[in-house]
N, C-alpha and C positions, 0 to 999 in steps of 0.2 A: 356446562359440559362441552368440551372441545370435540367437535365432530368433523374437523378438517381431515383431509386424507391422511391415512396412517401408512407410512412406508417402512418396511423392514427388509433386510437382506439376510438370508440364511446361508450358511456353509453346509453342504451336504456331501457325505462321503459314501459312495456305493460299496456294497459288500462283495459284489461280483461284477463281471462284465455286463450282464443283464440284470437290472435290479428295478424293483417297483417300490418307491419310497413314499410313504404317507407323510406329508409335511405339516399336517394340522397339529400334531403333537409338539413339534418344534415351535410353531406359531404360538400355541398356548403357553409354552414355557417362557417365551419372550414377552408376550403382552397380555396373556390371559383373556378374560371375557371382553376386554376392550375391543378386540378384533371384531366381535359379532355385534357391536353397536353400529357397525356400518353394514348396510344390506348387500353390498357388492364387493368383490375382490378381483384384482387384476394380477395374474401370475405370469412371471416372465423368467424364461431360461436364457442364459447367455452362451449356450453351447449348441453345436450343430448335430450332436448325436444324443441329446437329452432334452426332454421337453414334457409337454402336457397334452392330454386329449381334451377336446371340447367337453363341456359339462353334459351336453345332450348324449354324446357317445358313451360317456362314463355311466350315465343313467341306464342306457340300454344294456350295459355290461354290469348293471346292478351295483356299481361302486365297489366291486369286489375283486381282489387279487385273483381269486379262483376263476374269474371270467376274463379279466384283462390279460392274464398270462397266456391262455391258449389263443386268444385273439392275436397277440404279438408273435407267439410261437409259429403261427401259420406263416407270417411274413418272413420269419427267420428261415423257414424252409425254402421260401422262394429265393432268398438272398443269403445263402450259407457262407460262413467265413471260409476263406481259402479258395474260392472260385477264381476264375481268370479275370479279375478286375484290373483295368488299366491303372486305376488310382493306387493300387497296391504294388505296382511295379515301380518301386522307389527309384530305381536307376533311371527311369524316364522323367522323374519329377525335377525339372530344371531349377525350380525355386528353392530346392533343398540343398544345403551344404553336405559334404561327406559326413560331418559330425552329426548333423540332424538326421541323416538317413539311418544312423545307428539306433535312434530312439523313436522315430516317427512310427505311429501305430498303423498297421494294415487294417483299415476299418471301413473300406468301401461298403461292405455289407450293412454296417450300422447307418451310414448316410442314406443308403437306398431304402432301408426299412423306415427310417424317420420320414423321408419324403413320401413313400408309398402308403404307409399305414395311416396317415392323417395326423401324426404328431405335430404339435405347433410350438413355436417359441413363445408366444404370448396368447393367453386366453382370459376371458372374463367369466367369472362364476357368480351366481347368486349364493350368498353365504348361507350355509345350512349347518347348524350345530350337529355334531356327531356323525357327519358324513365325511369320509376320507377324501383327500385331494392328492392324487398321485403324481409325483415327479418321476418320470420314467427314463432310466439311463440305459442306453444300448451299447455303451463302450466305456464302462466304468473302471476297467482295469487294463493297464498296459504293461504286459509282462508280469513282473512281481509287484508292481506299484498300483495302489488304488488311487484313482484320481480325486482331486478336490474340486467339487462343483459349487456353483453359486446360483442362487435364484432370488429374485426380488419380488415381494408381494406388496400391493397397495390396496388397502381397504378404503372404500369411499361410499358416499351416499348416492350420488347421481352423476350422470354424464351430460356435458353441455357441448354440443357441436358448435364450434366457433368459425370454421371455414371449410369450404368444399370447392374443389376445382377439378377440371379434367385436363390431363396432360397427354401429349403424344410422345410415344417412344418409337424410335426407328428400329426395325428388325431386319434381319437378312432375308434373302430370297429362299433360303433353305427351308424345306417343310418341317424338319425336326431341328430345333435349335433352342438355345438358352441364352438369356441376356442378363448380365449382372447390373441390377438397378442401382447398386452402390458405386458404379463406375463414375468417376468425376466427369467424364465426357458426356454422360447423360444428364447429370446435374440435378437429379431429383432430391438427393439428400441435402445438398446445399440450399436448394430452393425451399424445402420444407423447414429446415432449421431457421431460415430467414423469416418464414411465416410464424414459427414458434416465438421468435423474439418480438415480432410485430404485435402479436396478440398476447404476449406476456403469459405464456402457459408454463406453470411450474411443475405440475403433475398431470399427466394425461397420456394420450396415445395418438398415433397416426395410423389410419387404415389405408392400405393400398389395395385397390380392388380393380378387377377387370371391368370395363364398361359393359353394360347389359348387352350391347351389340356384338361383343367379342365372343368368338367360339374357337374350339380346337386349341385352347391354351389354358394354362394354370399358373399359380403362383406358389412359391415356397420361400422359406428362409433357411439357408444352409451355406455350406462352404462353397464358394465359387472357385473350385480347382479345375483347371482345364480338362484333365483326363477324366475326372469324375463327371463333369457336366457334358462335355462334348463327345465322350465315348461311352462310359458306363450307363449313364442315364438315357442317352440316345438309344443304346441297345435295348434297354428295358422298354422304351416306348415302341420299339419295333417288335419285340418279342419278350413279354414279361416273364416267360418261363426259361429263358436262356441259361441263367446261372444255376437254377435248380436242375436243369438237364445236365449241366456239366458235372455236378456233384452227385446227383441222384443215381443210385445203382441201376435204375431202370432206363436211364437216359431218354427221358421223354422229350424228343426233339421237336415234334410238331403235333400238338394236341388237336389241331383242327383236322388232322388226317385220320383220327380215330373214329370209326363209325359209332354213333351214339348208341346203337342197339347192341353193340358187342363190347361195351365197356366192361372190363373186369375190375370192379372197384377195389379189390384187394391188391391189384397189381401195379397201380400207377400212383406215383408220388403226388400227382395233382389232386387226387381224391383225398389223400391224407391232409393236404393243405385245406381243402374245403371242410373236411370233417372237423378240424380244429376251429375253423371259423363258425361252423354251425353249432358246435358244442358251446362256444362262447355266447351265442345268441339264443340257444335252446330251440333250434329249428329242427323239424322232424326229418326223417330219411326221405319221405316222399317229396317234401319241399326241396331237399337237397338235390334230388335227381332232376327236378325241374330247373333249378338254378344252374346246376352244372351243365345241362344240355344247352342252355342259353348262353352261359358264360363262355364256353369254348368258341362261340361264333362272334363274340364282340371284340372290338379293337382294344388295345392296351389302355387308351385314355379313359374308357369306361370302367376299367378295373382299378386303376390307380386312384387313390383318394386325394388327388391333387385339388388344392383349394382355389377359389376365385378371389379370395381376400386374405391378406396377411396383415398383422399388426406389429408396430414397433413402439417401444416404450419411450415416453418423454419424462425427464426428471431434471430437477435443478441441483441434484446432489453431485456437484462437480466443482473444481476449483474456481470457476467463474461465477458460480451461484446463479446462473441463468438457465432456463429450461432449454434442453436440446435432446435430440434422439440419442438413446443409450443402446448400444449393441455390443455383443461379444466380439473379440478380436477377429474371428473367422466368419462371423455372420454377415450374410448379404441377402437382401430381398432379391429373388430371382424369378424372372418371367420365363416360362417354358412353353414352347409351341410345338405342335405335332402336325400342323398344316400351315402352309405359307399364308401370310396375311395380305389382304388387299392393300395395294400401294406401299407394301413393306412398312406398315405403320400399325401399332397397337395403341389403343386408348385406355388410359387408367384414370380412375376416380380417386382423388386424394382427399381424405377427410381428417381434419384435426379436431380432437376432442379433449376438453378439459375435465379432470376429475374434481368433484366438489364434495 
């Protein structure tokens, strides 16, 4: 019996702009029970507004659309479509031609929901028969057109760490900033691809993680578009309720200014946001009051589900036939900080893993 890693790529077409798609049926149609002969599976999305939740979060949400949906709907209220996002002001996007501006989606809300809610481009699951695995699309329709999405899944037996190193990344003096780790001037991707060739990894992953000593920073994989990263995401770090306030009929400008003893829960959009989160996790009203009173006092970085580690896929399914990092056209690993780093330097741990 061949138990070498099993790789398959699926084409997924969402039914609406926001869609929750169980990919296990498509996997079964392609390879049947062969998939579950491997105890683990690595799921990879090649899109910046569609991905997966970690298995632990899906378990808390009972692997159910009825729980995943309200969880995400809460973040959709924080980042509603049509708010005053810089990314959506297409006349400011210098990288776009006039023709591209006609078709470019206004989807800053989808990017911010992806980053803030904890969606990931790559996740590893323990294989469980009968348990759905959701590919979640936040921007599946552009005008009248449904997008064609792609996801790759690798089933495997075990992981073998073949190399680990600590790299230094220069950052700016600005307390709130984002750094494109795919930038050739930083050189991380080229260095990692060279290591992949040296260790002859055909199927695997590279983990990029903040060093344990790093604080006030996070990592994501998304589109490194200047207006989105330098303006919209920066505004969210300063005030996560800004865009909800712009669109919400109650115009909640400064939640910290609301006395906790006089909160009228029926009056403020913020409470509806929390109600949806609590419904998803089955938390009681008394617990909600405690969480809400604490939440209003904490900074944005405690609220955002920003990760300390991201993963990128390694595959040999390319014309050269050698292993290399595989990513979508617009995907970049991004380092985000909300407080200036000592000596303008951040330390990252890079781990290369082979699937067996």
